N, C-alpha and C positions, 0 to 999 in steps of 0.2 A: 222126363219132365217131372219136376217136383216143385209146385208153387209154394212160396213162402207164406203168402196170405192173400186175402181178397183185397185187391188194390182199390176197386170201386164197383159200385152198382150203377149202371147207366139207366136213366129214366127218361123216356121220350115225353115231351110236353109240347103243346101248341104255342105257348108263350112263356118265355122266361119272366117277363115283367109281371105276368099274372101269377106265376107259380113260386117265384123266389120268396115273396112275403109269407106264404104258407109254411115253407120249410124253415124260414128264419124264426117264425113263431113256434113251430113244432120242436125244433132243435135248440132254441134259445141262443142262437148265434147268427151272425151275419154271414152271407155268402162271401167267401174269401177271394174268389177269382171268377171273372167272366172273360171268355176268350172265343174268338172265331177261328175255326179250323177250315179254311177255304176249300182245300182239296176234298174234304169230306162233306162240304156244304152243310155245316152245322155250327151253331153257336152254343157254347157250353157254360155252365155255372157250377161251381164246386162248393161243397160243404164237407167238413171233416167230422167223422164220428168215430172216436177212438183211433185205431190204425187204418180204418176204412174210410173211403170217400163216397159221397153221393154225387153223381154227375148228372145234372139236368141237361137234356139235349133238345134244342129247338132247331128245326130245319131252316135253312136260309134259301132254299130253292125247292120248287115243287117236285123236282126229280131226284131229290136227295133220299138216301136210305131211310132217314128219320121221317120224312114226309110220306114215303110209301108205307112205313110202319103205322103212322097215324091214320092213313086211309083205312087200314084194316082194323085199327084199334083207336077209334075216334076220341076216347077218353084218355089216351096215353097209357103209360104203364111201364113196367120193367122191360127194357129193351135188351140189355145184356149184363153179364157178370164178367168182371175182369180180374184175372189172377196175376200176381207179380211173380216173375220167373227171373233167373239169373241171365238167361240168354233167350231172346225171342226166337232167333234163328234156330238154335238147338231145340227149343220146345216145338217149333213148327216141324222140324225134321223128325223129331220123336213122334209127334202126332201123326204125321204122314206115314211113318213106318208102322204105326198101329192101325192103319187103315182109316184114319179120320180124315174126312174131306176138308180141305183148306180153302178159305177165301183168299188168304194171302200166302204166297209161297216164300216171300221175303218180308222182313220188317219194313214198316213205314213210320213216318213221324205222326204222332197224335198230339192231343191236348197236353199241356204242361210239359212239353218237350220229351215225352216218353216215346220210346220205340215200341210199336205195337204190331200185332198180327191177329187175325180172326180165324176161328174155326167155324165151319158151316153148321148151322143148327140141325141139318138133316143127319149129321153124324154125331150129334151131342145131345140126343134125346130132346130136341126142340129148344135147347137153350143156346142162343148166340153167345159164344165164349170168346173173350178177348184175352190175349196174353200181353203183358206189359213188362217192360224193362226200363229201369231208371238208367239214363246214360251214365257211363263211367266218367268220373271227373279226373 
């Protein structure tokens, strides 16, 4: 597994409506995409900073992973770091072979049409790690 770059940094927020204006002022740009990912029970908003994106994550259900994160971290904060890889399946297989605990054994569809897979923070020194692959055209 050899990531090419940080794809995005995911930040958990209580409300996109309240948080987006802050990032628009801070970064001097408008949010370029808002999307709901129903199976992850989350609504996302994206900003581009160089080659890296900032992904704001608002829960759409009380039992979503983001809602659970916000229960423990009521002010929100960095939820995960995502790395771009050539093949999520290969990266998950490599991570498993290294003894890293997986959340996903196979890729699934994430925001912006990316194939994604997560590594468990118990095996990554407390950092929830997402692996992202841009679908081949």
